[in-house]
C-alpha positions in Angstrom: 119.9 107.8 99.4 116.8 109.9 98.7 113.6 108.6 100.4 111.9 108.4 96.9 114.6 106.0 95.7 113.7 103.3 98.3 112.7 100.2 96.3 109.3 98.8 97.5 108.9 96.1 94.9 112.2 94.3 94.4 111.1 92.1 91.6 110.0 94.9 89.3 112.3 97.6 90.9 109.4 100.0 91.6 110.4 102.8 94.0 108.5 104.6 96.7 108.7 107.7 94.7 107.0 106.1 91.7 104.2 104.7 93.8 103.6 108.0 95.6 103.7 109.9 92.2 101.2 107.4 90.7 98.7 107.7 93.7 98.9 111.5 93.6 98.5 111.8 89.9 95.7 109.2 89.4 94.1 109.0 92.9 94.2 105.3 92.5 93.9 102.2 94.7 96.5 99.6 95.4 95.2 97.5 92.6 95.5 100.4 90.2 99.0 101.1 91.4 99.9 97.5 90.6 98.5 97.8 87.1 100.1 101.2 86.4 103.6 100.5 87.9 103.9 96.6 87.9 104.5 96.8 91.6 103.5 93.4 92.9 103.6 91.7 89.5 107.1 90.2 89.7 108.3 86.7 90.5 107.1 86.7 94.1 103.6 87.8 93.0 103.4 90.5 95.6 104.2 88.4 98.7 107.0 90.8 99.8 105.6 94.2 98.8 101.8 94.0 98.9 101.5 95.1 102.5 103.9 98.0 101.9 102.1 99.1 98.8 98.7 99.1 100.7 100.2 101.2 103.5 101.8 103.7 101.1 98.5 104.1 99.2 96.6 104.5 102.4 99.0 107.1 103.7 99.2 109.1 100.5 95.5 109.0 99.7 94.4 109.4 103.4 91.9 106.6 103.2 91.9 102.9 103.9 90.7 100.6 101.1 88.0 98.5 102.8 85.6 98.2 99.8 88.2 98.1 97.0 89.3 94.9 95.2 92.6 94.2 96.7 95.8 93.0 95.1 95.8 89.2 94.6 98.7 86.8 95.1 99.9 84.8 92.2 102.0 81.7 92.7 105.3 81.6 90.9 105.1 79.8 87.6 107.5 76.8 87.3 107.7 74.8 84.0 107.1 71.1 84.3 107.2 68.4 81.6 104.3 66.4 80.4 106.0 63.3 81.8 105.9 64.8 85.3 102.2 65.6 84.9 101.4 62.1 83.7 103.3 60.6 86.6 106.0 58.9 84.5 108.9 60.9 85.9 109.9 62.6 89.1 
């Protein structure tokens, strides 16, 4: 397997190559990588890939993002009925 084909974000199937390409092309932060590639926007909300994305961006760009707005975590969305919200059902 080619190193560029390593999947960093499993939820959105974003590869290391795509992240590196995006950082090199746009000189972007982790947050911008997220918006451009959807890495970290899947079901887990970035819980499994956020750290790796931050490290890849820092390595490729050569700078640590101390003053940038970092990627945020989003809890998974689970549908519930109005009955559960009202306390009528479990």
